[in-house]
C-alpha positions as a Python dict, from the first residue, in 0.01 Angstrom:
ca = {
    (1, 'X'): (0, 0, 0),
    (2, 'X'): (170, 320, -117),
    (3, 'X'): (-69, 573, 37),
    (4, 'X'): (162, 687, 318),
    (5, 'X'): (489, 666, 125),
    (6, 'X'): (679, 909, -98),
    (7, 'X'): (734, 637, -355),
    (8, 'X'): (995, 361, -368),
    (9, 'X'): (1332, 535, -387),
    (10, 'X'): (1512, 660, -78),
    (11, 'X'): (1485, 1038, -34),
    (12, 'X'): (1607, 1263, 246),
    (13, 'X'): (1367, 1335, 532),
    (14, 'X'): (1072, 1140, 395),
    (15, 'X'): (924, 791, 425),
    (16, 'X'): (984, 558, 129),
    (17, 'X'): (939, 184, 73),
    (18, 'X'): (1307, 126, -5),
    (19, 'X'): (1407, 303, 318),
    (20, 'X'): (1173, 91, 530),
    (21, 'X'): (1302, -234, 380),
    (22, 'X'): (1669, -142, 392),
    (23, 'X'): (1638, -39, 757),
    (24, 'X'): (1465, -370, 839),
    (25, 'X'): (1731, -579, 657),
    (26, 'X'): (2011, -381, 823),
    (27, 'X'): (1859, -426, 1168),
    (28, 'X'): (1815, -802, 1129),
    (29, 'X'): (2155, -867, 969),
    (30, 'X'): (2345, -607, 1175),
    (31, 'X'): (2525, -475, 867),
    (32, 'X'): (2446, -219, 592),
    (33, 'X'): (2228, -361, 313),
    (34, 'X'): (2175, -207, -32),
    (35, 'X'): (1843, -302, -190),
    (36, 'X'): (1810, -248, -569),
    (37, 'X'): (1456, -208, -701),
    (38, 'X'): (1339, -269, -1059),
    (39, 'X'): (1230, 94, -1083),
    (40, 'X'): (1069, 383, -904),
    (41, 'X'): (706, 436, -815),
    (42, 'X'): (555, 782, -753),
    (43, 'X'): (439, 900, -413),
    (44, 'X'): (104, 741, -330),
    (45, 'X'): (129, 472, -599),
    (46, 'X'): (83, 110, -488),
    (47, 'X'): (274, -205, -583),
    (48, 'X'): (166, -567, -546),
    (49, 'X'): (443, -696, -773),
    (50, 'X'): (750, -483, -704),
    (51, 'X'): (1082, -666, -748),
    (52, 'X'): (1420, -592, -590),
    (53, 'X'): (1749, -774, -550),
    (54, 'X'): (1991, -779, -259),
    (55, 'X'): (2330, -940, -186),
    (56, 'X'): (2319, -1137, 139),
    (57, 'X'): (2585, -1299, 356),
    (58, 'X'): (2658, -1662, 278),
    (59, 'X'): (2463, -1927, 472),
    (60, 'X'): (2181, -1681, 547),
    (61, 'X'): (1858, -1856, 647),
    (62, 'X'): (1640, -1674, 391),
    (63, 'X'): (1301, -1787, 521),
    (64, 'X'): (1384, -1678, 875),
    (65, 'X'): (1532, -1350, 748),
    (66, 'X'): (1220, -1260, 545),
    (67, 'X'): (995, -1345, 841),
    (68, 'X'): (1189, -1108, 1067),
    (69, 'X'): (1211, -834, 803),
    (70, 'X'): (834, -848, 749),
    (71, 'X'): (774, -812, 1122),
    (72, 'X'): (986, -495, 1127),
    (73, 'X'): (865, -338, 803),
    (74, 'X'): (503, -305, 914),
    (75, 'X'): (164, -392, 765),
    (76, 'X'): (196, -168, 459),
    (77, 'X'): (523, -319, 331),
    (78, 'X'): (567, -696, 306),
    (79, 'X'): (795, -930, 111),
    (80, 'X'): (569, -1191, -49),
    (81, 'X'): (821, -1423, -211),
    (82, 'X'): (1190, -1470, -287),
    (83, 'X'): (1418, -1678, -506),
    (84, 'X'): (1795, -1713, -554),
    (85, 'X'): (1945, -1552, -866),
    (86, 'X'): (2286, -1539, -1027),
    (87, 'X'): (2546, -1285, -917),
    (88, 'X'): (2493, -1108, -1251),
    (89, 'X'): (2117, -1059, -1206),
    (90, 'X'): (1990, -700, -1187),
    (91, 'X'): (1629, -626, -1089),
    (92, 'X'): (1609, -321, -1314),
    (93, 'X'): (1824, -393, -1617),
    (94, 'X'): (1718, -757, -1661),
    (95, 'X'): (1345, -677, -1662),
    (96, 'X'): (1183, -723, -2004),
    (97, 'X'): (846, -561, -1932),
    (98, 'X'): (623, -423, -1659),
    (99, 'X'): (247, -431, -1603),
    (100, 'X'): (34, -168, -1428),
    (101, 'X'): (-333, -141, -1339),
    (102, 'X'): (-532, 177, -1283),
    (103, 'X'): (-870, 163, -1108),
    (104, 'X'): (-1158, 408, -1153),
    (105, 'X'): (-1493, 388, -973),
    (106, 'X'): (-1802, 538, -1137),
    (107, 'X'): (-1963, 603, -800),
    (108, 'X'): (-1823, 660, -454),
    (109, 'X'): (-1692, 343, -286),
    (110, 'X'): (-1571, 418, 69),
    (111, 'X'): (-1368, 95, 90),
    (112, 'X'): (-1179, 185, -229),
    (113, 'X'): (-1103, 544, -135),
    (114, 'X'): (-727, 488, -114),
    (115, 'X'): (-690, 257, -416),
    (116, 'X'): (-912, 405, -689),
    (117, 'X'): (-996, 734, -859),
    (118, 'X'): (-1350, 811, -740),
    (119, 'X'): (-1498, 947, -1063),
    (120, 'X'): (-1866, 942, -957),
    (121, 'X'): (-1990, 977, -1315),
    (122, 'X'): (-2029, 767, -1630),
    (123, 'X'): (-1744, 735, -1880),
    (124, 'X'): (-1758, 627, -2244),
    (125, 'X'): (-1583, 287, -2231),
    (126, 'X'): (-1566, 267, -2610),
    (127, 'X'): (-1378, 598, -2630),
    (128, 'X'): (-1145, 489, -2351),
    (129, 'X'): (-1055, 174, -2542),
    (130, 'X'): (-1015, 364, -2868),
    (131, 'X'): (-747, 572, -2693),
    (132, 'X'): (-598, 259, -2535),
    (133, 'X'): (-563, 93, -2876),
    (134, 'X'): (-398, 401, -3028),
    (135, 'X'): (-95, 373, -2800),
    (136, 'X'): (-15, 10, -2887),
    (137, 'X'): (328, -36, -3041),
    (138, 'X'): (639, 179, -3013),
    (139, 'X'): (599, 555, -2958),
    (140, 'X'): (782, 852, -2814),
    (141, 'X'): (585, 916, -2492),
    (142, 'X'): (762, 1236, -2388),
    (143, 'X'): (431, 1420, -2442),
    (144, 'X'): (273, 1202, -2173),
    (145, 'X'): (551, 1208, -1915),
    (146, 'X'): (737, 1426, -1670),
    (147, 'X'): (1081, 1535, -1785),
    (148, 'X'): (1361, 1323, -1643),
    (149, 'X'): (1721, 1400, -1738),
    (150, 'X'): (1819, 1040, -1660),
    (151, 'X'): (1613, 902, -1951),
    (152, 'X'): (1838, 764, -2223),
    (153, 'X'): (1529, 745, -2445),
    (154, 'X'): (1162, 842, -2422),
    (155, 'X'): (1051, 564, -2656),
    (156, 'X'): (842, 285, -2504),
    (157, 'X'): (681, -20, -2660),
    (158, 'X'): (327, -89, -2540),
    (159, 'X'): (242, -460, -2554),
    (160, 'X'): (-108, -450, -2404),
    (161, 'X'): (-351, -165, -2332),
    (162, 'X'): (-718, -213, -2242),
    (163, 'X'): (-997, -81, -2019),
    (164, 'X'): (-1225, -341, -1858),
    (165, 'X'): (-1550, -274, -1674),
    (166, 'X'): (-1714, -477, -1400),
    (167, 'X'): (-2015, -307, -1246),
    (168, 'X'): (-1911, 40, -1133),
    (169, 'X'): (-1540, -41, -1148),
    (170, 'X'): (-1324, 33, -1453),
    (171, 'X'): (-974, -116, -1457),
    (172, 'X'): (-710, -8, -1706),
    (173, 'X'): (-442, -270, -1774),
    (174, 'X'): (-122, -173, -1954),
    (175, 'X'): (201, -363, -2019),
    (176, 'X'): (516, -222, -2177),
    (177, 'X'): (890, -279, -2197),
    (178, 'X'): (940, 35, -1988),
    (179, 'X'): (750, 334, -1852),
    (180, 'X'): (847, 698, -1809),
    (181, 'X'): (788, 910, -1502),
    (182, 'X'): (414, 987, -1454),
    (183, 'X'): (346, 820, -1791),
    (184, 'X'): (58, 587, -1693),
    (185, 'X'): (-114, 853, -1483),
    (186, 'X'): (-95, 1111, -1764),
    (187, 'X'): (-220, 863, -2018),
    (188, 'X'): (-516, 766, -1798),
    (189, 'X'): (-598, 1125, -1704),
    (190, 'X'): (-594, 1239, -2067),
    (191, 'X'): (-791, 936, -2188),
    (192, 'X'): (-1056, 1015, -1926),
    (193, 'X'): (-1081, 1372, -2061),
    (194, 'X'): (-1157, 1223, -2403),
    (195, 'X'): (-1414, 983, -2253),
    (196, 'X'): (-1585, 1273, -2073),
    (197, 'X'): (-1609, 1467, -2400),
    (198, 'X'): (-1380, 1744, -2278),
    (199, 'X'): (-1101, 1662, -2524),
    (200, 'X'): (-1108, 1551, -2887),
    (201, 'X'): (-974, 1211, -2985),
    (202, 'X'): (-768, 1386, -3252),
    (203, 'X'): (-599, 1603, -2987),
    (204, 'X'): (-508, 1292, -2787),
    (205, 'X'): (-361, 1130, -3096),
    (206, 'X'): (-163, 1444, -3185),
    (207, 'X'): (14, 1436, -2846),
    (208, 'X'): (122, 1083, -2928),
    (209, 'X'): (236, 1161, -3282),
    (210, 'X'): (384, 1507, -3219),
    (211, 'X'): (537, 1490, -2868),
    (212, 'X'): (772, 1782, -2942),
    (213, 'X'): (471, 2017, -2965),
    (214, 'X'): (362, 2120, -2615),
    (215, 'X'): (-5, 2037, -2562),
    (216, 'X'): (-200, 2000, -2238),
    (217, 'X'): (-231, 1660, -2074),
    (218, 'X'): (-412, 1561, -1755),
    (219, 'X'): (-270, 1355, -1469),
    (220, 'X'): (-486, 1098, -1288),
    (221, 'X'): (-447, 1074, -907),
    (222, 'X'): (-164, 851, -783),
    (223, 'X'): (-390, 642, -557),
    (224, 'X'): (-554, 454, -846),
    (225, 'X'): (-228, 314, -984),
    (226, 'X'): (-70, -22, -892),
    (227, 'X'): (241, -195, -1026),
    (228, 'X'): (118, -552, -1055),
    (229, 'X'): (397, -747, -1225),
    (230, 'X'): (753, -730, -1354),
    (231, 'X'): (858, -976, -1624),
    (232, 'X'): (1206, -1130, -1669),
}
C-alpha cells in the first residue's frame, strides 16, 4: 500500500518503501544492506508486484530472514516471495516488461477510497478503449511524461492496453517494456478527458504523434495506480 509513502526510492527526510526495507534488513543482519529495485514508483502509488534484489551474507537462512524483516517493516510493506538468482542478475536492467493497473470507480466506494480514482460519473468505455488501442506499439511518450534528465530514451513499446468494466469499477491494464515518469497517470488522465467529451480524440492522438509540440495533458491521481507485475 503506497498511500503513506513518498514512492519507492530513498529520499532525504521522507518515508519511502526502499528506506523501510533497507532499515529492516540492516537491523536483522546487523550490517548495511543495499536493496536495488526494478524501478521507481511515484508518491502514493501502490505495488503488489515490485521486485528488488539484494546481496546477502553466505549461509543466510532466507526464510527466517524474510519473516523477521516483514515483522519490522510493518503492515503496509511486506515481502511476499523470494528466489535465488545469479550474481549477474539485476532487478532493473534484466526486466523485459512491466504491467500496471489503474482503477476508476463510477460512484463513490468508501472501501476503495485509497486505491481508486473516485470518478462518480459515467465514462464512455468505447472511447477509452479507442485511446488505449492508439498507444499500442512503439511511440515517443515524452508528451505524456514528466521530464527526467536520466532518460536515455523516451521511446516505449506498449504490448497491451485495455480498459475493462465490472459493475461500477473500470480497470485499465497496460504492459510495456518500460514506462516513463508519470506516464501511466498522464495517459489515464488524458484518456478520461476524451471519454468525458472534454477533449477531442484527434488532440489525444496528436500528443502521441507530435510529442515535441507542447499540448496540455491531464494527470490521474496517484492512488488509483498499482504496479502488478515485472517480467524477466
